[in-house]
C-alpha positions in Angstrom: 133.4 95.4 87.4 131.1 97.2 89.8 127.5 98.2 89.4 125.2 99.5 92.2 121.7 100.4 91.0 121.9 103.5 93.3 124.3 105.1 90.8 121.2 106.3 88.9 120.4 108.6 91.9 124.0 109.8 92.2 124.1 110.7 88.5 120.8 112.5 88.5 121.9 114.5 91.5 125.0 115.5 89.6 123.2 116.4 86.4 120.2 118.1 88.0 121.1 119.0 91.6 118.4 121.6 92.1 115.7 120.2 89.9 112.7 118.7 91.8 112.8 115.0 92.2 109.8 114.4 94.4 106.6 116.3 95.1 104.5 115.3 98.1 101.8 117.9 98.4 103.5 121.0 99.7 106.8 119.3 100.2 109.4 119.2 97.5 112.7 117.4 97.4 115.5 118.1 94.9 117.7 115.4 93.4 120.7 116.5 95.5 118.6 116.5 98.7 117.3 113.0 97.9 120.8 111.8 97.2 122.2 113.3 100.5 119.3 111.8 102.5 119.9 108.3 101.0 123.6 108.7 101.9 122.6 109.4 105.5 120.3 106.5 105.7 123.0 104.2 104.3 125.3 105.4 107.0 122.6 104.9 109.6 122.2 101.3 108.5 125.9 100.7 108.6 126.0 102.0 112.2 123.4 99.4 113.1 125.9 96.7 112.3 124.4 95.7 108.9 126.9 94.4 106.4 127.0 93.8 102.7 124.3 91.4 101.5 122.1 91.7 104.6 118.4 92.0 103.9 116.4 95.0 105.0 112.6 95.0 104.7 111.0 98.2 103.5 107.3 98.7 104.5 106.4 102.3 103.6 103.6 103.9 101.6 104.2 106.5 98.8 106.1 109.1 100.8 109.5 110.6 100.1 111.1 108.4 102.8 110.4 105.4 100.6 112.7 106.7 97.9 115.3 107.7 100.6 115.1 104.2 102.1 115.2 102.3 98.8 118.3 104.0 97.6 119.9 104.2 101.0 119.6 100.4 101.4 121.2 99.9 98.0 123.9 102.5 98.6 124.9 100.5 101.7 125.3 97.3 99.6 122.3 95.8 101.4 119.3 93.9 99.9 115.9 95.6 99.9 112.8 93.6 100.6 109.7 95.8 99.7 106.7 94.8 101.7 103.0 95.6 101.5 101.8 98.2 104.1 98.5 96.3 104.4 100.1 93.1 105.7 99.0 91.7 109.0 101.2 90.2 111.8 101.5 86.7 110.3 102.2 88.0 106.8 104.9 90.3 108.1 106.5 87.5 110.1 106.5 85.2 107.1 108.2 87.7 104.8 110.8 88.7 107.4 111.7 85.1 108.2 111.7 83.9 104.6 113.9 86.7 103.4 116.2 86.5 106.4 115.8 90.2 106.9 117.8 91.7 109.7 115.9 95.0 110.0 112.5 96.5 109.2 111.7 100.0 108.1 108.0 100.6 108.6 105.5 103.4 109.3 102.9 104.3 111.9 99.9 103.1 109.9 101.0 99.5 110.3 103.5 99.7 113.2 101.6 97.5 115.6 101.2 94.6 113.3 104.8 95.1 112.0 106.3 95.1 115.5 104.4 91.9 116.4 105.4 90.2 113.1 109.0 91.3 113.6 109.1 89.9 117.1 107.7 86.6 115.8 110.4 86.5 113.2 113.2 87.4 115.6 113.9 90.8 114.0 114.9 93.3 116.7 115.8 96.3 114.6 112.5 98.0 113.7 112.4 101.7 112.7 109.1 103.5 112.5 108.2 106.5 110.5 105.9 108.4 112.8 104.6 107.0 116.1 104.7 103.4 117.0 106.7 100.6 118.7 110.3 100.7 117.6 113.1 103.1 117.0 112.3 106.5 115.3 113.0 106.4 111.6 114.9 109.7 112.0 117.7 107.8 114.0 118.9 106.4 110.7 119.3 109.9 109.3 121.3 111.3 112.2 124.8 111.0 110.7 126.3 112.1 107.4 128.9 109.7 106.0 132.6 110.7 106.5 133.3 110.5 102.8 132.3 113.8 101.1 131.4 111.8 98.0 128.7 109.9 99.9 128.1 106.2 100.1 128.0 103.8 97.2 129.1 100.3 98.1 130.8 98.4 95.2 128.5 95.6 94.0 128.9 93.0 91.3 126.3 93.4 88.6 124.9 90.0 89.4 124.6 90.7 93.2 121.0 90.6 94.5 119.7 94.2 95.0 116.1 93.3 96.0 113.8 90.4 96.9 110.3 91.1 95.6 107.7 88.7 96.9 105.1 87.4 94.5 102.0 85.3 95.1 102.8 82.3 93.0 100.6 79.5 91.9 101.6 77.0 94.5 102.6 77.3 98.1 103.2 80.6 100.0 104.6 83.8 98.4 108.1 83.4 97.0 110.8 86.0 96.9 112.1 86.8 93.4 115.8 87.8 93.6 116.5 90.7 91.3 120.0 91.9 90.7 121.5 95.3 90.3 122.1 94.7 86.6 118.5 93.5 86.0 117.0 96.5 87.8 119.3 98.9 86.0 118.4 97.5 82.6 114.7 97.5 83.5 115.0 101.2 84.3 117.2 102.2 81.4 115.6 100.2 78.5 111.9 100.9 79.3 112.7 104.5 79.9 114.3 104.8 76.5 111.6 102.8 74.8 108.9 104.9 76.5 110.7 108.2 75.8 110.6 109.5 79.4 112.0 113.0 79.6 113.7 114.9 82.4 111.0 117.6 82.2 108.2 115.0 82.7 106.1 115.0 85.8 105.0 111.4 86.6 102.1 110.7 89.0 102.9 107.9 91.3 99.7 106.4 92.7 100.7 102.8 92.3 102.2 101.5 95.6 105.9 101.8 95.5 106.4 98.4 97.3 104.9 96.8 94.1 107.4 96.0 91.3 105.4 98.0 88.8 105.8 101.3 90.6 109.2 100.4 92.1 110.9 99.5 88.8 108.8 101.3 86.1 108.3 104.5 88.0 110.8 105.1 90.9 113.8 103.6 89.1 112.9 104.9 85.6 112.3 108.5 86.9 115.5 108.5 88.8 117.5 107.1 85.9 116.3 109.9 83.6 115.7 112.7 86.1 111.9 113.0 85.8 109.9 114.5 88.6 107.6 112.2 90.7 104.5 113.5 92.4 103.5 111.0 95.1 99.9 110.1 96.0 99.9 107.8 99.1 96.5 106.3 98.3 94.7 106.2 95.1 91.5 108.2 95.3 90.3 109.4 91.8 89.2 112.8 92.9 92.5 113.4 94.7 94.5 112.1 91.7 92.7 114.4 89.3 93.4 117.3 91.7 97.1 116.5 91.7 97.2 116.0 87.9 96.0 119.6 87.5 98.0 121.1 90.4 101.4 119.6 89.3 100.7 119.6 85.5 101.3 115.9 85.3 102.5 114.7 81.9 102.6 110.9 82.5 100.1 108.7 84.3 100.8 105.0 85.0 98.2 102.7 86.5 96.2 99.5 86.5 92.9 99.2 84.7 90.8 99.8 87.8 92.5 103.2 88.2 91.5 104.2 84.6 88.0 103.1 85.2 87.8 105.2 88.4 89.2 108.3 86.7 86.9 107.8 83.8 83.8 107.7 85.9 84.6 110.4 88.4 82.6 113.7 88.0 85.7 115.9 88.5 87.3 114.6 85.3 85.5 117.1 83.2 86.3 120.1 85.4 90.0 119.6 85.8 92.7 121.0 83.5 94.5 117.8 82.3 96.0 119.2 79.1 99.5 118.6 80.3 98.9 114.8 80.1 100.8 113.4 77.1 100.6 109.7 77.7 99.3 106.9 79.9 100.7 103.5 80.7 98.6 100.5 81.8 99.8 97.3 83.3 99.2 94.8 86.1 96.2 93.3 84.3 94.7 93.4 80.8 93.0 96.7 80.1 89.5 96.0 78.6 89.2 97.3 75.1 86.1 99.3 76.0 87.9 101.0 78.8 90.9 101.8 76.7 88.9 103.4 74.0 86.8 105.4 76.5 89.8 106.7 78.3 91.6 107.8 75.2 88.5 109.6 74.0 87.8 111.2 77.4 91.3 112.2 78.4 92.7 112.9 74.9 95.8 110.8 75.4 97.3 107.6 74.2 97.4 104.7 76.7 100.3 102.3 76.1 100.0 98.8 77.5 102.8 96.6 78.8 103.3 93.3 80.4 105.6 92.0 83.1 105.9 90.2 86.4 107.9 90.5 89.7 110.1 87.7 88.3 111.0 89.8 85.3 111.8 93.0 87.2 108.6 94.5 85.8 108.7 95.3 82.1 108.8 92.4 79.6 106.9 93.7 76.7 105.7 97.2 75.8 103.9 99.2 73.2 106.5 101.9 72.5 104.5 104.7 70.9 101.2 105.7 69.4 102.5 105.2 66.0 104.0 101.8 66.5 101.6 100.2 69.0 99.1 97.4 68.3 95.9 98.4 70.1 94.7 95.9 72.7 98.0 94.1 72.7 100.7 94.5 75.4 103.4 95.2 72.8 106.6 93.5 71.8 109.5 92.2 74.0 111.9 95.0 75.0 115.6 95.0 74.2 117.4 92.0 75.6 114.3 89.9 76.1 113.1 86.9 74.2 109.6 85.5 74.4 107.9 82.4 73.2 104.5 80.8 73.3 104.6 77.1 74.2 102.1 74.2 74.5 101.8 72.1 77.7 104.5 69.7 76.3 106.9 72.6 76.0 106.8 72.9 72.2 107.0 76.3 70.6 103.8 77.4 69.0 103.5 79.4 65.8 102.1 82.9 65.6 98.4 83.6 65.4 95.5 83.9 67.7 94.6 80.3 67.2 97.8 79.3 68.9 97.4 80.2 72.6 99.9 78.8 75.0 102.0 79.6 78.0 104.2 82.7 77.8 107.9 81.9 78.5 110.5 84.6 78.8 114.3 84.7 78.6 116.6 87.7 79.0 118.4 90.3 81.1 115.2 91.0 83.1 114.6 87.5 84.4 115.2 87.0 88.1 118.2 85.1 89.5 115.8 82.7 91.2 113.5 82.4 94.2 115.2 83.1 97.5 116.0 80.0 99.4 113.8 77.8 97.1 116.0 75.8 94.6 113.2 73.4 93.7 110.8 76.2 92.9 113.5 78.0 90.9 114.2 74.8 88.9 110.5 74.4 88.2 110.1 78.0 87.0 113.4 78.4 85.2 113.9 75.7 82.6 117.0 75.9 80.4 117.1 79.7 81.0 113.4 80.2 80.2 111.1 81.5 82.8 107.6 79.9 82.7 105.2 82.7 83.6 102.0 80.7 84.1 100.2 83.2 81.8 98.5 82.3 78.6 98.8 84.3 75.4 99.6 84.4 71.7 101.7 86.4 69.3 100.2 87.9 66.3 101.9 87.8 62.9 103.9 90.9 63.6 105.1 89.7 67.0 102.8 91.6 69.3 101.8 89.8 72.4 98.2 89.3 73.5 97.6 88.0 77.1 94.3 86.0 77.3 94.4 84.4 80.7 96.3 82.4 83.3 97.2 78.8 83.7 96.6 79.0 87.5 93.7 80.0 89.6 95.5 83.2 90.8 93.0 86.0 91.3 94.0 89.5 90.1 91.8 92.0 92.1 92.4 95.5 91.0 96.0 94.8 90.0 96.7 93.0 93.2 97.5 89.3 93.2 95.4 87.2 95.6 96.5 83.7 96.1 93.4 81.6 97.0 95.1 79.2 99.3 96.2 82.0 101.7 92.5 82.9 102.1 91.4 79.2 102.3 93.9 78.5 105.0 92.3 81.3 107.1 88.8 80.0 106.4 89.8 76.5 107.5 90.7 77.9 111.0 87.1 78.9 111.6 85.5 76.3 113.8 82.3 76.1 111.6 84.1 75.6 108.3 84.5 72.1 106.9 85.5 72.7 103.3 86.4 76.0 101.5 87.4 77.1 98.1 88.3 80.6 97.0 87.8 81.6 93.4 87.8 84.7 91.3 84.5 86.0 89.8 84.2 88.7 87.1 84.0 92.3 88.3 83.6 95.2 86.0 85.5 97.7 88.2 88.2 95.5 89.6 88.5 92.8 86.9 88.0 90.1 89.4 86.5 89.9 92.9 87.3 87.3 95.6 84.5 84.8 96.2 84.4 82.0 98.8 82.5 78.8 98.5 82.1 77.0 101.9 80.6 73.9 103.3 80.0 74.0 107.1 80.5 71.3 109.6 77.4 69.3 110.6 75.6 71.1 113.4 77.6 74.3 113.0 76.3 77.7 111.9 77.9 80.8 110.4 76.6 83.5 108.1 78.3 85.4 105.2 79.0 88.5 107.3 80.7 86.4 110.1 83.0 84.6 107.7 83.9 87.8 105.8 84.7 89.6 109.0 86.7 86.6 110.3 89.0 86.6 107.2 89.2 90.4 107.0 90.8 90.5 110.4 93.5 88.1 109.4 94.7 89.1 105.9 95.4 92.3 103.9 92.3 94.2 102.9 92.5 93.3 99.2 92.5 89.6 99.9 89.4 88.9 102.0 86.3 87.6 100.1 83.5 90.0 99.4 80.9 87.3 99.0 80.4 83.8 100.5 78.3 81.0 99.0 77.2 78.1 101.2 76.9 74.5 99.8 76.1 71.2 101.4 79.1 69.7 99.6 81.9 70.9 97.4 82.6 69.0 94.2 85.7 66.8 94.4 87.6 64.6 92.0 88.7 61.0 92.3 91.7 62.0 94.4 89.5 64.0 96.8 90.7 67.4 95.5 88.1 70.1 95.3 87.3 70.9 91.7 87.4 74.6 91.4 86.5 74.6 87.8 83.2 72.9 88.6 82.4 75.9 90.9 
């Protein structure tokens, strides 16, 4: 049996060859054009000497070339490694080395850092969209495949299609291995549950390198032939303009996006009557925000829940009629979910029985790339331990109430405190450092650092913030720094973050 996820593109190109697949401002690309471009890129990668199973890192913003590269990598039988365009040199080097990537497709906005990171990781094949050090991206599109039917490498359904990196709760980011079958099911099932239509226009402002947009938008839209209109960077005024211009019917975003749209003055002047439904994920949507958005925009917002390790969707509210407001819905087809106490015992339903959310099903990753111990810790008897806390109501709807870890979710982005702390510790004036999340109305959480300086050393808040900002992605650096003589520690000497 063979299943290559890229078959969803081939089938949409066959069914709707001339229908618009992608809108990028004035540029439009049909399904047949996208399919042909992906074939050419697959051929280009093959001519670079890449072979089945090799990993290729993909570091592009929301531009048509992302879709071309994503499906081209899959068509060639390679493994895609989506990567944040905000990553700095050390972060690029880490992901490339950890994933064993043999090539990097990047763009001019981060080409300098990408090239340095690639050199550090020993990756010679760097292709740049636009200007920058490396080979022109267009080189990969120079040759059409010999086969008139295009390229579609045979893959086993259980073969790894993508490695999606997630900031875990311990150690450095880990790569979740997602198979062709898992990604196909997480496009097909949520699309059916959600009721996506081929005449829908879906606004894609979520970054495509994130599993939410990658799986729940790019793959879902391609599976069902819906049009995607791409916005490279979320700016509420611009998004409202595109919604009106392209008559967007579906908007998917994280809570901070809804807040920004709600508060923008252009909201009342734009014609948004085509909108039929909104989807929220990435972080819990505050009840006040959900109610305000539905009143202001005149649409239903359906919440869902998922993680990189579950190929995106795990639970979902399927419709206005069947949803449970303020919940993240029920498990989708093929997924089982339980709430367990710290000893691993299953808890009964009810809001008084909060425990860890554990998941089993077709959507759960194969494992963490190259990390058997981390895989064994996260996957126990086939159940994935999410590290999230929640409860099931009497009807089986899931409510997420928090996290078991100190992971910070800032505007839908995961910030792992240790990464920031490690940078702070390299500053010559810093003796001890702890990074925590503090409540923020707009972003959900904001990054806050608590620091103790070395005796005789000096540093101010601006200096430390600037120091970290130069060394990590822009969403990770602390926006505030608190100075203390000592940080609280336990008997073992470990800093007690809860005391902060």
